[in-house]
KOLTOR-659689 format. One line per field, with one value per residue (C-alpha): residue number from 0; residue in three letters; z, x, y. Coordinates in steps of 0.05 Angstrom, whole numbers. Each point is the difference from the previous one (the first is absolute). Example, Ala and Ser with C-alpha at 12.3 -4.5 7.8 and 13.67 -1.06 7.14 Angstrom:
BEGIN
seq	(0, 1)
type	(ALA, SER)
w	(156, -13)
u	(246, 27)
v	(-90, 69)
END
This chain:
BEGIN
seq	(0, 1, 2, 3, 4, 5, 6, 7, 8, 9, 10, 11, 12, 13, 14, 15, 16, 17, 18, 19, 20, 21, 22, 23, 24, 25, 26, 27, 28, 29, 30, 31, 32, 33, 34, 35, 36, 37, 38, 39, 40, 41, 42, 43, 44, 45, 46, 47, 48, 49, 50, 51, 52, 53, 54, 55, 56, 57, 58, 59, 60, 61, 62, 63, 64, 65, 66, 67, 68, 69, 70, 71, 72, 73, 74, 75, 76, 77, 78, 79, 80, 81, 82, 83, 84, 85, 86, 87, 88, 89, 90, 91, 92, 93, 94, 95, 96, 97, 98, 99, 100, 101, 102, 103, 104, 105, 106, 107, 108, 109, 110, 111, 112, 113, 114, 115, 116, 117, 118, 119, 120, 121, 122, 123, 124, 125, 126, 127, 128, 129, 130, 131, 132, 133, 134, 135, 136, 137, 138, 139, 140, 141, 142, 143, 144, 145, 146, 147, 148, 149, 150, 151, 152, 153, 154, 155, 156, 157, 158, 159, 160, 161, 162, 163, 164, 165, 166, 167, 168, 169, 170, 171, 172, 173, 174, 175, 176, 177, 178, 179, 180, 181, 182, 183, 184, 185, 186, 187, 188, 189, 190, 191, 192, 193, 194, 195, 196, 197, 198, 199, 200, 201, 202, 203, 204, 205, 206, 207, 208, 209, 210, 211, 212, 213, 214, 215, 216, 217, 218, 219, 220, 221, 222, 223, 224, 225, 226, 227, 228, 229, 230, 231, 232, 233, 234, 235, 236, 237, 238, 239, 240, 241, 242, 243, 244, 245, 246, 247, 248, 249, 250, 251, 252, 253, 254, 255, 256, 257, 258, 259, 260, 261, 262, 263, 264, 265, 266, 267, 268, 269, 270, 271, 272, 273, 274, 275, 276, 277, 278, 279, 280, 281, 282, 283, 284, 285, 286, 287, 288, 289, 290, 291, 292, 293, 294, 295, 296, 297, 298, 299, 300, 301, 302, 303, 304, 305, 306, 307, 308, 309, 310, 311, 312, 313, 314, 315, 316, 317, 318, 319, 320, 321, 322, 323, 324, 325, 326, 327, 328, 329, 330, 331, 332, 333, 334, 335, 336, 337, 338, 339, 340, 341, 342, 343, 344, 345, 346, 347, 348, 349, 350, 351, 352, 353, 354, 355, 356, 357, 358, 359, 360, 361, 362, 363, 364, 365, 366, 367, 368, 369, 370, 371, 372, 373, 374, 375, 376, 377, 378, 379, 380, 381, 382, 383, 384, 385, 386, 387, 388, 389, 390, 391, 392, 393, 394, 395, 396, 397, 398, 399, 400, 401, 402, 403, 404, 405, 406, 407, 408, 409, 410, 411, 412, 413, 414, 415, 416, 417, 418, 419, 420, 421, 422, 423, 424, 425, 426, 427, 428, 429, 430, 431, 432, 433)
type	(MET, SER, ILE, ARG, THR, TRP, LYS, LEU, TYR, VAL, GLY, ALA, SER, ARG, VAL, TYR, HIS, TYR, ILE, ILE, ASP, SER, LEU, ARG, PRO, ILE, THR, VAL, PRO, ILE, ILE, ALA, LYS, SER, TYR, GLN, LYS, HIS, GLN, ALA, LYS, GLU, ALA, LEU, ARG, LEU, ARG, ASN, LYS, LYS, GLN, LEU, ARG, CYS, ALA, PHE, LEU, VAL, ILE, ASP, ASP, SER, ILE, TRP, LYS, CYS, ASP, ALA, LEU, PHE, ARG, TYR, MET, GLN, ASP, SER, PRO, ASP, PHE, ASP, PRO, VAL, ILE, VAL, ALA, CYS, ALA, VAL, PRO, GLY, GLY, THR, GLY, TYR, THR, ASP, MET, GLU, GLU, LYS, MET, ASN, GLN, VAL, TYR, ASN, VAL, PHE, ASN, ILE, LYS, GLY, TYR, ASN, VAL, VAL, LYS, SER, TYR, ASN, PRO, GLN, THR, GLY, ASP, ASN, LEU, ASP, LEU, ASN, GLU, LEU, ASP, PRO, ASP, ILE, VAL, VAL, TYR, THR, LYS, PRO, PHE, MET, GLY, LEU, TYR, ASN, PRO, ASN, TYR, TYR, VAL, ASP, LYS, LEU, LYS, HIS, LYS, LEU, THR, ILE, TYR, ILE, PRO, TYR, TYR, ILE, ASN, GLY, THR, ASN, ASP, TYR, ASP, LEU, ALA, TYR, ASN, LEU, PRO, VAL, HIS, ASN, PHE, CYS, TRP, LYS, TYR, TYR, VAL, GLU, SER, PRO, LEU, HIS, LEU, GLY, LEU, ALA, GLN, LYS, TYR, ALA, TYR, SER, LYS, GLY, LYS, ASN, VAL, VAL, VAL, SER, GLY, TYR, PRO, GLY, ILE, GLU, ASP, PHE, ILE, ASN, PRO, ALA, TYR, LYS, ALA, ASN, ASP, THR, TRP, LYS, ILE, GLU, ASP, ARG, LYS, ILE, LYS, ARG, VAL, ILE, TRP, ALA, PRO, HIS, GLN, SER, ILE, GLU, ILE, SER, GLY, THR, VAL, ASN, TYR, SER, THR, PHE, LEU, GLN, TYR, CYS, ASP, PHE, MET, LEU, LYS, MET, ALA, LYS, LYS, TYR, GLU, ASN, TYR, VAL, GLN, ILE, ALA, PHE, LYS, PRO, HIS, PRO, SER, LEU, LYS, MET, ARG, LEU, TYR, LYS, VAL, TRP, GLY, LYS, ASP, LYS, THR, ASP, LYS, TYR, TYR, GLU, ALA, TRP, GLU, SER, MET, PRO, ASN, THR, MET, ILE, SER, ASP, SER, ASP, TYR, HIS, ASP, LEU, PHE, LEU, THR, SER, ASP, ALA, MET, ILE, HIS, ASP, CYS, GLY, SER, PHE, THR, ILE, GLU, TYR, LEU, TYR, LEU, ASN, LYS, PRO, VAL, MET, ARG, LEU, MET, ASN, GLY, ILE, ASP, SER, ARG, THR, MET, PHE, GLY, ASP, PHE, GLY, MET, ALA, CYS, ILE, ASN, GLN, HIS, TYR, LEU, ALA, TYR, ALA, LYS, GLU, ASP, ILE, GLU, THR, PHE, ILE, GLN, ASN, VAL, ILE, SER, ASP, LYS, ASP, THR, LYS, ARG, ASP, GLU, ARG, THR, LEU, PHE, VAL, ASN, GLU, ASN, LEU, LYS, ILE, ASP, ASN, LYS, LEU, PRO, SER, GLU, VAL, ILE, ILE, GLU, ASP, ILE, LEU, LYS, SER, ILE, ARG, GLN, HIS, ASN, ILE)
w	(4299, 76, 50, 38, -76, -16, 58, -8, -72, 26, 49, -37, -59, 57, 22, -71, -17, 67, -20, -70, 26, 61, -58, -48, 40, -16, -73, -39, 15, -32, -63, -7, 1, -56, -42, 3, -28, -55, -10, 4, -63, -35, 6, -12, -70, -16, 19, -87, -17, -38, 20, 60, -9, 68, 10, 50, 28, 12, 37, 5, -38, 57, 42, -52, 30, -54, -50, -3, -1, -49, -43, 21, -34, -57, -17, 20, -55, 54, 21, -44, 55, -9, 43, 14, 16, 54, 8, 73, 11, 51, 23, -69, -38, -43, -20, 60, -23, -66, -6, 38, -40, -60, 37, 19, -74, -29, 48, -24, -68, 0, 25, -60, 50, -20, 44, -14, 34, 50, -20, -56, 5, -62, 8, 72, -8, 52, -30, 9, 17, -31, -65, 19, 24, 52, 29, 59, 35, 38, 52, 12, 59, 52, 7, -36, 0, -43, -60, -45, 38, -61, 18, 73, 26, 17, -71, -34, 31, -69, -8, 30, 46, 21, 57, 5, 52, -14, 63, 44, 62, 64, 33, 55, -36, -13, -21, -55, -24, 4, 8, -48, -60, -50, 55, 19, -69, -55, -25, 16, 43, -4, 66, 16, 46, 50, 53, -40, -12, 66, 13, -59, 31, 63, -13, -69, 21, -61, 40, -57, -38, -71, 22, -33, 19, -59, 28, -24, -76, 19, 16, -47, -48, 72, 6, -76, -17, -76, 2, -18, 20, -43, 34, 4, 36, -11, 7, -32, 48, 54, 41, 12, 52, -16, 56, 1, 39, -6, 53, 10, -12, 64, 20, 26, 18, 74, 26, -33, -50, 22, -26, -36, 16, -58, 22, 50, -49, -68, 3, 35, -54, -54, 50, 4, -77, -6, 47, -20, -75, -18, 41, -6, -47, 32, -40, 32, 3, 33, 3, -54, 41, 32, -52, -6, 86, -13, -37, 55, 50, -37, -68, -65, -12, 58, -12, -71, 11, 54, -51, -46, 47, 1, -74, -10, 35, -28, 50, 8, -30, 11, -2, -10, -36, -4, 56, -3, -50, 56, 51, -32, -19, 63, 55, 61, 16, 47, 13, 45, -37, 13, -60, -3, 67, -21, -85, 10, 52, -58, -31, 66, -12, 52, 22, 44, 25, 23, 71, 9, 71, -4, 42, -70, 53, -22, -67, -12, 16, 23, -68, -21, 67, -7, -74, 30, 46, -55, -22, 20, 40, -5, 48, -19, -56, 25, -10, -68, -16, 31, -32, -70, 19, 22, -71, -34, 43, -2, 70, 24, 64, -5, -62, 39, 43, -58, -43, 50, 1, -69, -16, 65, -18, -70, -53, -42, -15, -67, -50, -4, 17, -70, -21, 68, -24, -68, 18, 50, -39, -60, 52, 25, -66, -39, 62, 27, 71, 30)
u	(3318, -7, 50, 2, 2, 63, 34, -15, 26, 67, 10, -7, 51, 45, 6, 5, 64, 30, -16, 22, 66, 12, -1, 56, 63, -33, -34, 51, 62, -50, -24, 81, 10, -49, 24, 76, -30, -25, 54, 42, -37, 7, 72, 8, -44, 54, 63, 13, -27, 56, -19, -44, -42, 1, -61, 25, -61, 24, -49, 49, 67, 35, 7, 17, 49, 15, 27, 68, -42, -34, 65, 25, -61, 4, 68, -17, -14, -46, -50, -43, -22, -57, -28, -65, -20, -61, -52, -19, -71, -41, -62, -8, 16, 66, -2, 48, 49, 2, 46, 54, -9, 15, 66, 23, -14, 42, 64, 1, -15, 51, 51, -11, -37, -50, -65, -80, -53, -45, -55, -36, -43, -27, -43, 3, 41, 45, 59, -8, 66, -9, 6, 66, 11, 51, 40, 22, -40, 45, -32, 35, -46, -32, -66, -55, -49, 41, -7, -57, -33, 17, 72, 5, 38, -62, -28, 74, 16, 2, 57, 76, -14, 66, 6, 52, -1, -5, 40, 49, -43, 21, -64, -33, -66, 16, -66, 5, 63, -3, -72, -49, -25, 53, 56, -37, -19, 49, 42, 71, 0, 69, 34, 54, 45, -5, -25, -65, -5, 2, -48, -54, 24, -35, -61, -19, -63, 42, 64, 35, 7, -13, 67, 66, 47, 26, 23, -36, -3, -22, 67, 34, 28, 32, 48, 3, 70, -22, -55, 12, -50, -28, 4, -68, 12, -21, 74, 59, 53, 16, 24, -64, -23, -57, -50, -63, -59, -54, -62, -50, -70, -34, -21, -66, 15, 8, 29, 51, 8, 9, 74, -17, 31, -23, -50, 49, 64, -36, 3, 75, 26, -10, 25, 65, 4, 2, 41, 63, -19, 69, 32, -53, -61, -55, -41, -82, -3, -76, -33, -40, -72, 27, -29, -70, -3, 18, -57, -47, 41, 14, -42, 24, 22, 51, 27, 9, 33, 47, 22, 9, 52, 44, -1, 24, 53, 71, 25, -59, -41, -51, 15, -64, 23, 60, 51, 59, 40, -20, 21, 73, 9, -21, 49, -53, -75, -53, -54, -63, -10, -2, 37, 55, 15, 41, 7, 41, 48, 24, 31, 37, -14, -25, -67, -53, -67, -51, -28, -75, 0, -30, 42, 33, -3, -72, 5, 73, 28, 69, 30, -35, 17, 73, -3, -29, 54, 51, -39, 6, -65, -34, -56, 0, 18, 66, 21, -18, 41, 60, -3, -2, 62, 36, -11, 17, 70, -2, 2, -26, 13, -40, 39, 43, -58, -44, 50, 13, -81, 1, 53, -26, -77, -10, 55, -18, 53, 5, -65, -44, -70, -27, 53, -32, -67, 10, 38, -52, -54, 31, 25, -66, -33, 54, 21, -70, 29, -56)
v	(3229, 10, 24, -76, -27, 41, -13, -77, 11, 36, -49, -55, 28, 14, -77, -19, 39, -20, -76, 19, 35, -56, -53, 30, -31, -61, 16, 36, -52, -52, 47, 11, -68, -11, 54, -28, -63, 30, 46, -64, -30, 60, 3, -63, 9, 52, -38, -4, 69, 35, 69, 28, 51, 43, 55, 58, 37, 65, 55, 53, 17, 37, -65, -35, -49, -50, 34, -40, -67, 23, 18, -71, -36, 45, -23, -67, -54, -35, 58, 40, 63, 42, 56, 10, 70, -10, 52, -2, -14, 50, 26, 44, -54, 7, 72, 24, -51, 12, 52, -37, -70, 44, 27, -65, -23, 56, -4, -75, 7, 67, -61, -38, -62, -35, 27, -4, 40, -41, 43, 28, 60, 10, -78, 0, -62, -35, -41, -74, -24, -68, 43, 15, -75, 10, -58, 39, 63, 47, 46, 61, 25, -50, 32, -35, 52, 48, -54, -22, -48, -52, 14, -19, -58, -51, 5, -11, -70, -27, 44, 3, 60, 44, 55, 46, 58, 68, 21, -23, -19, 33, 10, -36, -14, -64, -31, 61, -20, -84, -25, 33, -42, 4, -21, -67, -16, 17, -53, 35, 54, 42, 25, 54, -42, -63, 55, 3, -74, -7, 47, -22, -73, 24, 49, -28, -47, -43, 1, 30, -71, 36, 52, 10, 36, 45, 67, 67, 9, 74, 24, -40, 50, 32, -59, -19, 34, -12, 45, 70, 54, 58, 66, 22, 67, 66, 37, -44, 33, -50, 62, 6, -49, -50, -11, -43, 14, -54, 12, -58, 5, -18, 71, -21, -76, -26, -61, -43, 40, 76, 25, 66, 61, 38, 56, 20, 4, 13, 76, -3, -46, 54, 54, -46, -15, 92, 6, -51, 8, 13, -67, -42, -28, -43, -54, -2, -78, -5, -63, -21, 4, 73, 42, -30, 3, 73, 8, -24, 41, 64, 2, -9, 66, 19, -81, 19, 68, -33, -54, 59, 39, -63, 3, 66, 20, -8, -44, -43, -50, -57, -77, -46, -58, -45, 12, -35, 45, 57, -39, -14, 72, 29, 27, -8, -16, 27, -35, -37, -60, -74, -32, 55, -10, -62, 9, 64, -29, -50, 62, 12, 79, 54, -14, 45, -30, 53, -22, 21, -15, -71, -48, -39, -60, -9, -5, -36, -65, -10, -3, 63, 35, -24, 42, 60, 8, 2, 69, 72, 17, 62, 20, 71, 45, 23, -71, -2, 64, -38, -53, 35, 42, -57, -31, 68, -4, -77, -15, -71, -16, -70, -23, -51, -25, -5, -43, -52, -4, -8, -50, -45, 3, 18, -20, -66, -46, -36, 1, 61, -10, -5, -61, -31, 2, -19, -63, -15, 5, -40, -57, -2, -13, -40, -40, 1, 11, 43)
END
């Protein structure tokens, strides 16, 4: 190909993509309306079905936010829930993700949940969802590239599809949070609050017509007095304070998501654990993707040794799975994450955010910034050590301010999120109220 031909090709490609992007505000609502018609017909067809089969597509058990909902469905005569442990397609096929798929399968199998694998490495076959014959398919992440292409929302318009966010959105990346295909095309999109409903109505091309305010199921165990947490900490003595350190994975990412302070504080946090081993235990709660990113930056050997260090000390541990019990039985948290910025506030315990020198206002919206303001902020190692010392001595100067914020902005009245979701599904199908 000549240089001139190549330039013409590149130019034409840019024009094509510009036209496509320009048309999306027009085409997406039209497609969304068509999908809603298909799903309305499907809901009508299911009107008299006694038990609805609901398939949850799960990629990572550590960010699984639908456990309470799944338990409710298990106990309900109206539902037959099943978890599909999904292998994530990648550039080298499924081999890299086979281990994670097996982990997801094992976690839920141990719980006694009905769970199947999406991929058979012996045969190379992917699970055909039609074999499960689900009436409802639940997406637990909105990014279609993480699923088998046959599981994409645009391939399942003959099914009732649901999206439940895996985090409480406090960012200002509104397209990512509200305007992906799953947001626009699914049958039901359950959001955290009226504020998030308003954002979906403003930023989704479909204007949030499929959105229902349910509250966030991911924090349900935090607010449900009937839930009893299991103590997963290494040291049972509650006189030894329990601090979670939850570093984000964005060590190489620039742009909207650039939270990480891990490389700045990774060695220091180990030193803090050693220095205060008689007074505090620290749970290392890394983002699920941090290890793979460290493999690229540090190499496998250094990364594995670092993780082993957190397992080897008498007052340290790694928590890389479900974190509800960990949070409930903790005393405080140190982090630089997105979702935890909001989630941990529901517990109204001391929490510190590690600042990386980037203006948080470039990454968070007004609600997210309001949540950050309820944190103790760390700009240096000394700030972290002071926070740990204050946790040890039960000093919490932001307690009153944080309590007021939680009561005014995060408290959920009446029904639990799972109850709202189940009632809405049944009402929409049984009464055909789309």
